[in-house]
C-alpha positions as CSV (number, residue, x, y, z in Angstrom):
1,M,20.8,-9.8,-81.5
2,T,18.3,-12.6,-80.9
3,R,18.7,-12.3,-77.1
4,R,18.0,-8.6,-77.2
5,L,14.9,-9.1,-79.3
6,R,13.7,-11.8,-76.9
7,E,14.3,-9.5,-73.9
8,A,12.4,-6.7,-75.6
9,R,9.5,-9.0,-76.4
10,L,9.4,-10.3,-72.8
11,L,9.4,-6.7,-71.5
12,E,6.6,-5.9,-73.8
13,V,4.6,-8.8,-72.5
14,R,5.2,-7.8,-68.9
15,I,4.2,-4.2,-69.6
16,D,1.0,-5.5,-71.3
17,R,0.2,-7.6,-68.2
18,C,0.8,-4.7,-65.9
19,L,-1.4,-2.4,-67.9
20,L,-4.1,-5.0,-68.0
21,A,-3.9,-5.7,-64.3
22,F,-3.7,-2.1,-63.1
23,A,-5.6,-0.1,-65.7
24,G,-7.8,-2.7,-67.5
25,V,-6.2,-2.0,-70.9
26,R,-3.8,-3.9,-73.1
27,L,-0.6,-2.3,-74.4
28,S,-1.9,-2.2,-78.0
29,D,-5.1,-0.5,-76.9
30,Y,-3.1,2.0,-74.8
31,L,-0.9,2.8,-77.8
32,V,-4.1,3.6,-79.9
33,L,-5.5,5.8,-77.1
34,D,-2.2,7.6,-76.5
35,T,-1.7,8.2,-80.2
36,L,-5.2,9.6,-80.6
37,A,-4.6,11.9,-77.6
38,A,-1.4,13.2,-79.1
39,R,-3.3,14.0,-82.3
40,R,-6.0,16.1,-80.8
41,G,-8.3,13.1,-80.3
42,R,-8.6,12.0,-83.9
43,A,-6.8,10.2,-86.7
44,R,-7.5,8.2,-89.8
45,I,-7.0,4.5,-89.5
46,G,-4.1,4.4,-91.9
47,A,-2.2,7.1,-89.9
48,L,-3.1,5.3,-86.7
49,A,-1.7,2.1,-88.1
50,D,1.6,3.7,-89.1
51,A,1.9,5.4,-85.7
52,V,1.5,2.2,-83.7
53,G,3.5,0.1,-86.1
54,M,0.9,-2.3,-87.5
55,S,-0.9,-3.1,-90.7
56,K,-4.1,-1.2,-91.6
57,S,-6.1,-4.4,-91.2
58,C,-4.7,-5.1,-87.7
59,A,-5.3,-1.5,-86.8
60,S,-8.9,-1.8,-88.0
61,H,-9.5,-4.9,-85.9
62,L,-7.9,-3.2,-82.9
63,V,-10.0,-0.1,-83.4
64,G,-13.1,-2.3,-83.6
65,R,-12.3,-3.8,-80.2
66,V,-11.7,-0.5,-78.4
67,E,-14.8,1.0,-80.2
68,G,-16.8,-1.9,-78.7
69,R,-15.7,-0.8,-75.2
70,G,-16.8,2.8,-75.9
71,L,-13.2,4.2,-75.9
72,V,-13.3,5.5,-79.5
73,T,-15.9,6.2,-82.2
74,C,-15.5,5.8,-85.9
75,C,-17.0,8.0,-88.6
76,A,-16.4,9.1,-92.2
77,A,-13.3,11.3,-92.5
78,V,-14.2,15.0,-92.4
79,V,-11.7,15.9,-95.2
80,D,-13.0,13.7,-98.0
81,G,-15.6,11.4,-96.5
82,R,-13.9,8.3,-98.0
83,G,-11.7,7.2,-95.2
84,I,-12.5,6.3,-91.6
85,E,-11.6,8.7,-88.8
86,V,-11.2,7.4,-85.3
87,R,-12.1,9.7,-82.5
88,L,-11.2,9.4,-78.8
89,T,-14.2,9.4,-76.5
90,D,-14.3,11.0,-73.0
91,Q,-14.3,7.5,-71.5
92,G,-11.2,6.6,-73.7
93,A,-9.5,9.8,-72.6
94,R,-10.1,8.9,-68.9
95,L,-8.8,5.4,-69.4
96,R,-5.8,6.7,-71.2
97,E,-5.0,8.9,-68.2
98,T,-5.2,6.0,-65.8
99,A,-3.1,3.8,-68.1
100,T,-0.5,6.6,-68.5
101,E,0.0,6.7,-64.8
102,V,0.6,3.0,-64.7
103,Y,2.8,3.1,-67.8
104,G,4.8,6.0,-66.3
105,R,5.7,3.7,-63.4
106,L,7.0,1.2,-65.9
107,A,9.6,3.6,-67.4
108,L,12.4,1.4,-66.4
109,G,16.0,0.8,-67.3
110,P,16.8,-2.1,-69.7
111,E,18.1,-4.3,-66.8
112,T,14.9,-4.0,-64.8
113,V,12.2,-6.7,-64.8
114,V,8.6,-5.8,-64.0
115,E,6.4,-8.3,-62.1
116,V,2.8,-8.1,-61.1
117,G,2.3,-9.1,-57.5
118,G,-0.1,-8.0,-54.8
119,P,-1.6,-4.6,-55.0
120,M,1.5,-2.8,-56.3
121,L,4.0,-3.1,-59.1
122,R,7.2,-4.7,-57.9
123,H,10.5,-3.7,-59.6
124,V,13.2,-6.4,-59.5
125,A,16.7,-5.4,-60.6
């Protein structure tokens, strides 16, 4: 079990590095952008945190980071005005598209290792 967890974590780190190198976005940022896109471009912070598997405070920090890059905006929730709603910007949607192309190339079998090298992704079995 520990070996499989370690392998999963290493794969996550490699995917993060590839997304950063080829799309300019971290895996956690991509998950936020992708989740927002799947929810018609908007979600409350709590729902976003649940969807990406992190605490509300971690999600708030992450949203602050991507908001600083202009990828999302935050405003009072439309329904009740008490919560914070995160909205995907046009710039965020474009970056998500680029990252999705890179991420799609990383849809690999469990025995495959991804390395960043040169101008392309290299798959090593």
